[in-house]
C-alpha positions as CSV (number, residue, x, y, z in Angstrom):
1,M,157.9,98.5,144.2
2,S,159.0,94.8,143.8
3,L,155.3,94.1,143.1
4,F,155.7,96.0,139.8
5,R,159.0,94.5,138.7
6,T,158.8,93.5,135.1
7,K,160.0,90.3,133.5
8,P,163.0,91.1,131.2
9,L,162.1,91.1,127.6
10,A,165.2,89.1,126.8
11,A,163.9,86.3,129.0
12,L,160.5,86.4,127.2
13,L,162.1,86.4,123.8
14,D,164.3,83.5,124.8
15,G,161.1,81.7,125.8
16,A,159.6,82.5,122.4
17,E,162.6,80.8,120.7
18,S,162.1,77.6,122.7
19,T,159.0,75.5,122.1
20,H,159.2,74.1,125.7
21,G,158.0,70.8,124.2
22,L,154.9,72.4,122.4
23,K,154.6,71.5,118.8
24,R,154.9,74.3,116.2
25,V,152.2,73.0,113.8
26,L,149.8,75.9,113.2
27,G,149.9,77.9,109.9
28,P,148.2,81.2,109.1
29,M,144.9,79.5,108.0
30,N,144.9,77.5,111.2
31,L,145.2,80.6,113.2
32,I,142.5,82.5,111.3
33,A,140.3,79.4,111.8
34,L,141.1,79.4,115.5
35,G,140.1,83.1,115.7
36,I,136.8,82.5,113.8
37,G,136.2,79.4,115.8
38,A,136.5,81.3,119.1
39,I,134.6,84.4,117.9
40,I,131.5,83.0,116.2
41,G,129.8,81.2,119.0
42,T,127.5,82.0,121.9
43,G,127.7,85.7,121.3
44,I,126.0,85.6,118.0
45,F,123.9,82.4,118.5
46,V,122.7,83.3,122.0
47,L,123.6,86.6,123.5
48,T,122.5,88.7,120.5
49,G,119.0,87.7,121.2
50,Q,119.4,88.3,124.9
51,A,120.8,91.8,124.4
52,A,118.1,92.7,121.9
53,A,115.3,91.5,124.2
54,A,116.6,93.2,127.4
55,N,118.7,96.2,126.3
56,A,118.8,97.5,122.7
57,G,115.8,96.1,120.7
58,P,116.4,96.3,116.9
59,A,119.3,98.8,117.6
60,I,121.3,95.7,118.6
61,V,122.8,96.3,115.1
62,I,124.3,99.5,116.4
63,S,125.5,97.8,119.5
64,M,127.2,95.2,117.3
65,V,129.0,97.9,115.3
66,I,130.2,99.6,118.6
67,A,131.5,96.4,120.0
68,G,133.2,95.6,116.7
69,V,135.0,99.0,116.7
70,V,136.2,98.4,120.3
71,S,137.4,95.0,119.3
72,A,139.2,96.3,116.3
73,L,141.1,98.9,118.5
74,A,142.1,96.2,120.9
75,G,142.9,93.8,118.1
76,L,145.5,96.2,116.7
77,C,147.2,96.4,120.2
78,Y,147.1,92.6,120.6
79,A,148.6,92.2,117.1
80,E,151.6,94.3,118.0
81,F,152.3,92.4,121.2
82,A,151.7,89.0,119.5
83,S,154.3,89.7,116.8
84,T,156.8,91.3,119.2
85,V,156.6,88.7,122.0
86,P,155.3,85.6,120.3
87,I,155.0,83.4,123.4
88,A,152.1,81.6,125.1
89,G,150.3,83.7,127.8
90,S,148.5,86.4,125.9
91,A,147.7,89.4,128.0
92,Y,149.3,87.9,131.1
93,T,152.7,87.7,129.3
94,Y,152.4,91.2,127.8
95,S,151.5,92.7,131.2
96,Y,154.5,90.9,132.8
97,A,156.8,92.6,130.3
98,T,155.4,96.1,130.7
99,L,153.4,96.7,133.9
100,G,155.0,94.3,136.4
101,E,154.3,91.0,138.1
102,F,151.4,92.2,140.3
103,V,149.5,93.5,137.3
104,A,150.4,90.4,135.4
105,W,148.9,88.2,138.1
106,I,145.7,90.3,138.2
107,I,145.3,89.9,134.4
108,G,146.2,86.2,134.5
109,W,143.6,85.6,137.2
110,D,141.1,87.8,135.3
111,L,141.6,85.8,132.1
112,V,139.9,82.8,133.9
113,L,136.7,84.9,133.5
114,E,137.4,85.3,129.8
115,Y,138.4,81.8,128.7
116,A,137.1,79.3,131.3
117,L,133.8,81.1,132.0
118,G,133.6,82.0,128.3
119,A,133.6,78.3,127.5
120,A,131.0,77.7,130.2
121,T,128.8,80.3,128.6
122,V,129.1,78.6,125.3
123,A,128.4,75.3,126.9
124,V,125.1,76.7,128.2
125,G,124.2,77.9,124.8
126,W,125.2,74.5,123.3
127,S,122.8,72.9,125.7
128,G,119.9,75.1,124.7
129,Y,120.3,74.3,121.0
130,V,120.8,70.5,121.7
131,V,117.5,70.4,123.7
132,S,115.8,72.4,120.9
133,L,117.2,69.9,118.3
134,L,116.1,66.9,120.3
135,H,112.6,68.4,120.5
136,D,112.5,68.7,116.7
137,L,113.5,65.1,116.4
138,G,110.7,64.1,118.8
139,I,112.9,63.4,121.8
140,A,111.9,65.1,125.0
141,F,115.0,65.8,127.1
142,P,114.3,66.0,130.8
143,A,113.8,69.7,131.6
144,V,114.9,69.2,135.2
145,V,118.5,68.6,134.0
146,S,118.6,71.1,131.1
147,A,119.3,74.4,132.8
148,A,121.0,76.0,135.8
149,P,119.5,75.5,139.3
150,G,116.4,77.7,139.9
151,T,115.8,78.3,136.2
152,A,112.0,78.1,135.4
153,V,111.3,75.2,133.0
154,I,108.3,73.4,131.6
155,F,108.1,69.6,132.2
156,A,106.9,67.0,129.8
157,D,103.4,66.9,131.4
158,G,103.0,70.7,130.9
159,S,103.6,71.6,134.5
160,A,106.1,74.3,135.5
161,G,109.0,73.9,137.8
162,T,112.7,74.6,138.3
163,A,115.8,72.9,136.9
164,I,118.5,71.2,139.1
165,F,121.5,71.5,136.8
166,N,122.5,71.6,133.2
167,L,123.5,68.1,132.1
168,P,124.2,68.7,128.4
169,A,126.5,71.6,129.2
170,V,128.5,69.3,131.6
171,I,128.7,66.6,128.9
172,I,130.1,68.8,126.2
173,A,132.7,70.3,128.6
174,A,134.0,66.8,129.3
175,L,134.1,65.8,125.6
176,V,136.0,68.9,124.6
177,T,138.5,68.4,127.5
178,L,139.2,64.9,126.2
179,L,139.8,66.2,122.7
180,L,142.2,68.9,123.9
181,V,144.2,66.4,126.0
182,R,144.6,64.4,122.8
183,G,146.6,67.1,120.9
184,V,146.6,70.6,119.4
185,Q,146.9,69.5,115.8
186,E,143.8,67.2,116.2
187,S,141.9,70.0,118.0
188,A,142.8,72.5,115.3
189,S,141.7,70.1,112.5
190,V,138.4,69.5,114.2
191,N,138.0,73.2,114.8
192,S,138.7,74.0,111.1
193,V,136.0,71.6,109.9
194,M,133.5,73.1,112.4
195,V,134.4,76.7,111.4
196,V,133.4,75.9,107.8
197,V,130.1,74.4,109.0
198,K,129.2,77.4,111.3
199,V,130.2,80.1,108.8
200,A,127.9,78.2,106.3
201,V,125.2,78.3,108.9
202,V,125.5,82.0,109.4
203,L,125.4,82.6,105.6
204,I,122.3,80.3,105.2
205,V,120.5,82.1,108.0
206,I,121.2,85.5,106.3
207,A,120.3,84.2,102.9
208,A,117.2,82.3,103.9
209,G,116.0,84.9,106.5
210,V,116.3,88.1,104.5
211,S,113.2,87.2,102.4
212,F,111.1,86.9,105.5
213,V,112.0,90.0,107.5
214,H,109.2,92.3,108.5
215,A,109.7,96.0,108.4
216,E,107.5,96.5,111.5
217,N,109.9,94.5,113.6
218,Y,112.4,97.4,113.2
219,T,110.0,99.9,114.6
220,P,110.9,101.6,116.9
221,F,114.5,101.0,116.0
222,I,115.7,102.3,119.3
223,P,112.9,101.5,121.9
224,E,112.1,104.2,124.5
225,N,114.1,103.9,127.7
226,R,112.1,102.4,130.5
227,G,113.5,104.6,133.3
228,A,116.7,102.7,134.1
229,F,120.1,102.8,132.6
230,G,120.5,100.0,130.0
231,E,116.8,99.3,129.6
232,F,116.5,100.4,126.0
233,G,117.1,104.0,124.7
234,W,120.7,105.0,123.9
235,S,121.8,103.7,127.2
236,G,120.4,100.3,126.2
237,V,122.4,100.5,123.0
238,V,125.6,101.0,125.0
239,R,124.6,98.3,127.5
240,G,123.8,96.0,124.6
241,A,127.3,96.7,123.1
242,A,128.9,95.7,126.5
243,V,126.9,92.5,126.6
244,I,127.2,91.6,122.9
245,F,130.9,92.4,123.2
246,F,131.2,88.8,124.2
247,A,130.4,87.9,120.6
248,Y,133.8,89.3,119.6
249,I,135.8,87.6,122.2
250,G,138.1,85.1,120.7
251,F,140.6,86.9,118.5
252,D,142.9,87.3,121.5
253,A,142.8,83.6,122.1
254,V,144.9,83.3,118.9
255,S,147.8,84.9,120.8
256,T,147.8,82.1,123.4
257,A,148.8,79.6,120.6
258,A,151.9,81.7,119.7
259,Q,154.4,78.9,120.7
260,E,152.5,76.5,118.5
261,A,152.6,78.7,115.4
262,R,155.1,77.9,112.7
263,D,155.9,81.6,112.0
264,P,154.4,83.6,114.8
265,Q,155.9,87.0,114.0
266,R,154.2,87.0,110.6
267,D,151.1,84.9,111.2
268,M,149.8,86.0,114.6
269,P,148.7,89.5,113.4
270,R,147.1,87.8,110.4
271,G,145.2,85.4,112.6
272,I,144.0,88.1,115.0
273,L,143.0,90.8,112.5
274,G,141.8,88.5,109.7
275,S,139.4,86.5,111.9
276,L,138.1,89.8,113.5
277,A,137.4,91.4,110.1
278,I,135.6,88.3,108.7
279,C,133.4,88.0,111.8
280,T,132.4,91.6,112.0
281,V,130.9,91.6,108.6
282,L,129.0,88.4,109.3
283,Y,127.8,89.7,112.7
284,V,126.3,92.9,111.5
285,A,124.4,91.1,108.7
286,V,123.0,88.3,110.9
287,S,121.9,90.5,113.7
288,F,120.0,92.7,111.2
289,V,118.2,89.7,109.8
290,L,117.6,88.2,113.3
291,V,115.7,91.2,114.7
292,G,113.8,91.5,111.4
293,L,112.4,88.0,111.5
294,V,110.7,88.1,114.9
295,P,109.8,90.8,117.5
296,Y,112.9,91.5,119.6
297,A,111.1,90.8,122.8
298,T,110.8,87.1,121.9
299,L,114.5,86.6,121.6
300,G,115.4,86.5,125.3
301,V,115.8,82.7,125.3
302,P,118.8,80.4,125.4
303,A,118.4,79.6,121.7
304,P,117.2,82.7,120.0
305,M,118.4,81.8,116.5
306,A,116.3,78.6,116.9
307,V,113.3,80.9,117.4
308,A,114.1,82.8,114.2
309,I,114.7,79.5,112.3
310,D,111.3,78.2,113.4
311,Q,109.7,81.4,112.3
312,V,111.2,81.0,108.8
313,R,110.0,77.5,108.7
314,A,106.4,78.6,109.6
315,E,106.3,81.4,107.0
316,S,108.0,79.3,104.3
317,A,105.3,76.7,104.8
318,A,102.6,79.3,104.2
319,T,104.3,80.3,100.9
320,G,104.7,76.7,99.7
321,L,108.5,76.5,100.0
322,A,108.6,72.9,101.3
323,W,112.3,72.7,101.2
324,L,112.4,75.2,104.1
325,T,109.8,73.4,106.1
326,S,111.4,70.0,106.4
327,R,115.1,69.5,106.9
328,L,116.6,73.0,106.9
329,P,115.9,74.0,110.5
330,I,117.4,70.7,111.8
331,I,120.4,71.1,109.6
332,L,120.9,74.7,110.7
333,K,120.6,73.7,114.4
334,I,123.2,70.9,113.9
335,G,125.5,73.4,112.3
336,I,125.0,75.9,115.2
337,I,125.8,73.1,117.7
338,A,129.0,72.3,115.7
339,G,129.9,76.0,115.7
340,L,129.4,76.3,119.5
341,T,131.6,73.2,120.0
342,S,134.4,74.8,118.0
343,T,134.2,77.9,120.1
344,M,134.6,75.8,123.3
345,V,137.6,74.1,121.7
346,V,139.5,77.3,121.2
347,Q,138.6,78.9,124.6
348,M,139.4,75.7,126.5
349,L,142.7,75.5,124.5
350,A,143.6,79.0,125.6
351,Q,143.0,78.8,129.3
352,P,145.5,75.9,130.1
353,R,148.2,77.8,128.3
354,I,147.6,80.8,130.5
355,F,147.9,78.6,133.6
356,M,151.0,77.0,132.1
357,A,152.7,80.4,131.5
358,M,151.9,81.4,135.1
359,S,153.2,78.1,136.4
360,R,156.5,78.5,134.6
361,D,156.9,81.9,136.3
362,G,156.4,80.3,139.7
363,L,153.1,82.0,140.4
364,L,151.2,78.7,140.2
365,P,152.3,75.1,141.2
366,A,154.9,73.5,138.9
367,W,152.6,70.6,138.0
368,M,150.4,73.0,136.0
369,S,153.2,73.3,133.4
370,R,153.7,69.6,132.8
371,L,153.1,68.2,129.4
372,H,151.7,64.9,128.5
373,P,154.6,62.5,127.6
374,R,152.9,61.4,124.4
375,F,150.5,64.1,123.3
376,R,152.8,67.1,124.3
377,T,149.8,69.0,125.6
378,P,149.3,70.7,129.1
379,H,147.0,67.8,130.0
380,L,146.7,68.5,133.8
381,T,145.7,72.2,133.3
382,T,143.4,71.1,130.5
383,I,141.6,68.8,132.9
384,V,141.5,71.5,135.6
385,T,140.0,73.9,133.0
386,G,137.4,71.2,132.0
387,L,136.3,70.9,135.6
388,I,135.9,74.6,136.0
389,V,133.9,74.9,132.8
390,A,131.7,71.9,133.7
391,L,130.9,73.3,137.2
392,A,130.2,76.8,136.0
393,A,128.1,75.7,133.0
394,G,126.1,73.2,135.0
395,F,125.2,75.5,137.9
396,T,125.3,79.1,136.6
397,P,122.7,81.0,134.5
398,I,123.9,82.2,131.1
399,G,123.2,85.9,131.9
400,V,125.5,85.9,134.9
401,L,128.3,84.1,132.9
402,G,128.0,86.4,129.9
403,H,128.4,89.5,132.0
404,L,131.4,88.1,133.9
405,V,133.1,87.2,130.7
406,S,132.5,90.6,129.2
407,I,133.9,92.5,132.1
408,G,136.9,90.2,132.4
409,T,137.8,90.6,128.8
410,L,137.3,94.3,128.7
411,F,139.6,94.6,131.7
412,A,142.3,92.6,129.8
413,F,141.8,94.9,126.8
414,V,142.4,98.0,129.0
415,V,145.7,96.6,130.3
416,V,147.0,95.4,126.9
417,S,146.2,98.7,125.3
418,L,148.1,100.6,128.0
419,G,150.9,98.1,127.7
420,V,151.5,99.0,124.1
421,L,152.2,102.6,125.2
422,V,154.5,101.5,128.0
423,L,156.5,99.2,125.8
424,R,156.9,101.8,123.1
425,R,158.4,104.1,125.7
426,T,160.6,101.6,127.6
427,H,161.8,99.7,124.5
428,P,161.5,102.0,121.5
429,D,164.0,100.1,119.4
430,L,162.5,96.6,119.9
431,A,161.8,94.8,116.6
432,R,158.0,95.0,115.9
433,P,157.0,93.0,112.9
434,F,153.5,94.5,113.3
435,R,153.1,98.0,114.6
436,T,149.8,99.4,116.0
437,P,149.0,102.4,113.8
438,W,148.3,106.0,115.1
439,V,150.0,105.6,118.5
440,P,149.1,106.9,121.0
441,F,145.5,107.5,119.7
442,V,144.6,103.9,119.1
443,P,145.8,102.4,122.4
444,I,144.3,105.3,124.4
445,A,141.0,105.0,122.5
446,S,141.0,101.2,123.0
447,A,141.6,101.5,126.8
448,L,139.1,104.4,127.2
449,V,136.2,102.8,125.3
450,S,136.8,99.4,126.9
451,F,136.6,101.0,130.3
452,L,133.4,102.9,129.4
453,L,131.8,99.6,128.3
454,M,132.9,98.1,131.6
455,L,131.1,100.9,133.4
456,S,127.9,100.2,131.5
457,L,127.7,96.6,133.0
458,P,125.4,96.0,136.0
459,K,126.5,96.7,139.5
460,E,126.1,93.0,140.4
461,T,128.7,92.1,137.7
462,W,131.2,94.6,139.3
463,E,130.6,93.0,142.7
464,R,131.3,89.6,141.4
465,L,134.4,90.8,139.7
466,A,135.6,92.4,143.0
467,I,135.0,89.1,144.8
468,W,136.9,87.1,142.2
469,M,139.8,89.5,142.3
470,A,139.9,89.5,146.1
471,I,140.2,85.7,146.0
472,G,143.0,86.1,143.5
473,L,144.9,88.6,145.7
474,V,144.7,86.0,148.6
475,V,146.2,83.3,146.3
476,Y,148.9,85.6,145.0
477,F,150.1,86.9,148.4
478,A,149.8,83.5,150.1
479,Y,151.5,81.5,147.3
480,G,152.5,83.3,144.1
481,R,154.6,86.1,145.4
482,R,156.6,83.9,147.7
483,R,157.2,81.3,144.9
484,S,157.8,83.8,142.0
485,L,160.9,83.0,140.1
486,L,161.3,86.7,139.2
487,M,161.1,87.8,142.9
488,G,163.6,85.1,143.8
489,Q,166.3,86.4,141.5
């Protein structure tokens, strides 16, 4: 039973009162911007097209709504925890307080799938849009170093072949790592600017594209199932929701910055729920326009919004709208690239703080909680995160990464939702600046729907999750459990 020994809430709250050297510089708008920065990214700019082409067809709009409802349920649970225990660590810390060290380790290890591999997925999408932009500018980027090994590509001479690795994805991972080592205030400022840019991009795509949608592209709205679960039909809508769920990942990343918020009890729920509400409205609108512009089958590419933008350019040229045929597609692609960069900033900001929290509990080596003497950032874990992101982005296909991130995040949502119920029972009198409404319905519904979405993911994804967790168990019993500060007390 020592495996399920919980960390005393008094110790967690004492940790919340101490900055441990981290700077409290983030206000409510910074936190909302962090949430939007993490949410609007590869999910909407890349995976929407992939899920429409392979799973849901035009009904990706329904998938988006389903994923948004699931995220809202989980967001309410995260908001309660973030205001009650405002300390870095997110779901890892919440699990330690409610379900015990072993579960906390499982979640901490699982969060690598959400944040580090999430950033890697974004990096792959970033690479796709950069290559597309360079093509628009008349620059042919070498196809052999533009995608994961084994990916079919077309070389400059028109011949077909396979890529070796994804160089642009590795480069952006390195650049974001350098920015995050420099400081959280600088990173938040860069993120805020990029958030404005990418929200503007989404609004421009909606406004410019709505005039060029074709009603026939919505028929059939739910394509007939092809005989296998997840390949269109209603099962495809559910599978699409599980895949596109990645598009909503990010609001929980706000909770990892709790010790850098000026007033975390008040502002953390605002950051989480505010960013989620804004993004849901934008997502439903842009996905509806996207599948209306071009046949859904053409969207299964690394840069599907680029396909839609090019379609708008072609059709606007036929109608004499020159302003849409010249600079707008390039401007939009630059905005998308900036938006994907901000998503990476937030996700790669979150992962080192998970490592840092685990290190301070003794579950990971002590050097992982060291702060830079000048910048006061967890620079060593930031560099480790950067290496993980670069390797995963350079050598793993985006489809594999996206599924792993979705299953890892849904798993964390299940645990956090159940944790709300446990904490309500074990500490009913604890001060809760934000309370999840309709308990126990909301936490139970959040855990149940998240688990059902997990079940809809492919068997291969579950196998990869099992392998990753098995590695985590080896690390925990070989190192973490013996070095745990809680177990040593």
